N, C-alpha and C positions, 0 to 999 in steps of 0.2 A: 259533582264528582270532579276530582282533580286528575288531570292526565299528565303523565310524565313524558317528556320529550323522548322520542325513539332514538335520537342521536346519542343519548347516554348509554342506551342498551346496544345499539348497532351503529357504532361510529362509522363515518365515511371511510371506505377502504383506503383511499389515498392519504388519509391522515395517519394510517398505521403502516402502510407499505408503499414504497416508491419503486415501481417496476421499471427496469431499463431493458432495452432490447438492442442486440447487436447482430450484424449479419456478416458472415465470412464466405468468400468465394475464392476459388482457385481456377481461373480460366486457363492458365498455362500449366497446371498440375505440378508446379514446382514452388510456388509462393502463394501466400494467402493475403487477400485484401480484406481488411476489416472496415466495415461501415458502422459509424456511430450515428446518432441523430443529427449531428452537425458536420461531420467530417469523415475522412477515411485515411487509412494508412496501410502500408504494405509491409509484410514480414516475410523474409526469405528463409530463415533458419530458426529452429528452436533455441539452439546454442551454437556458438562457434568457438573452437579452440585455436583458430587461426588469428594471430595477432594482426595480420594485414586486412582482415575482414572489416569493411567500413559500415556495413548495414547493421542496424539495431536488431537484435534477436528478441525472440519471445521472452527469454529469461531476463534480458536487460530491461525490456519494457516492464516486466513484472517487478523487478527490483526498484526501478525508477518510480513506479507507482507506489510502492510501499514507502519509500523514503519521502517522496513529495507529499503523500497523504499525511504523514506525521508532521512534517514541517508546516504544511498549510494549515493543519489543525491547530498547531501552536500559534501561528500568526493570526488565525481567525479569533481564537480565544484571547489573544493579546489585544486585538482591536476592541473586543467587548469590554476590556478592562482599561481602555484608554491608551492603547498602543504602548505597552510596557516593554516589549522586546525592541532593543536597539540594533542588534545584529544576531544572525542565526546561520548556522552551517551544520550539515549532517553528513555522516559517513555510514555507509551500509556495508557490512560484511556478510556474505552468504556462503554456506557450505553445502555443496552439491555432493551427495553420496552416490557412489557407483558410477562415476562419469565415463569409465572405460566401456561400459555397456553401450553408450551412445555412439561410440566410434567403431563398434563391432570387433573389439579385441577378443580373440578366442579364449574361452574359459571365464569370461566375464559376462554373465547374463542376468545379474541381479537388477531389479528395477531401480532406475535412477530416481532420486527424490531430494528435495531440499531438507537437509537435516536440521539446520537452524539458521536463523538470521539474527545478527546483532546490529543494532543501530545506535550510534553515538551522536548525540545532538549537543552542539556547543552553542550556548546562549549568552549574550550580553544583555543582562536584565537587572534592573535595580530593585531586587527583592532580597529580603533576609532569607536565610537557609530554610526555615520552616515554611515561609510563604512561597519560596521557590519550589520546594517539594510538593506543596499543595497545588500550586498552579499547574505544574507539569503533569502530576497524577490526574487531576481533574480534566485537563485538556485532552488527554488520551481517551477519556470516556466518550469523546465526540469524534473519534476516528473509526469509521466503519471498517476500513481495511485492517487496522491494528486489532480491533475487537474480534474480527473474524479469524485472523491468523493466530492470535494468542490461544484460541481454542483448539487449533489443529496442528500446531508445530512448536518447536522451540523458538521463541521470539523474545529477545531481550532488548530493552531500550535503556540506554545509559544517558543521563543528562549531566552535562558539565557546565557549570556556571563560570563564565569568563569574567575576570575582574579587571 
């Protein structure tokens, strides 16, 4: 009798899912300290409309995570192909709908939300146009943040090849 490995039928959970846990506390009841598996950081506001505010807000961390995830994904895929990217830069534009609800303006009580995000990535890479398009398209398949957000909101990525 031939037996089949049970790994083919029931693969190891960790091979399919990578669980991450974070903890947030607010000891002073005005800010949140986030603990990751290796570090921690503190956030005092969701968003700030004050140009003098120096602290990074939740929305800024979110936008930075989106942009850095896309750039890092491209860099990781570039290394797999022999470091084809020579220079890279990205710009993220975010549209927050109903921002006046956040500051308590009377008559504005609609839920604030991110309507869309547009990311423009400038790449100096020695690839022909078709290869460039194929590289960038396939690289994004490896970005968990991009793949999650594209299913839930307007998310546009524009790649511009620098010559």
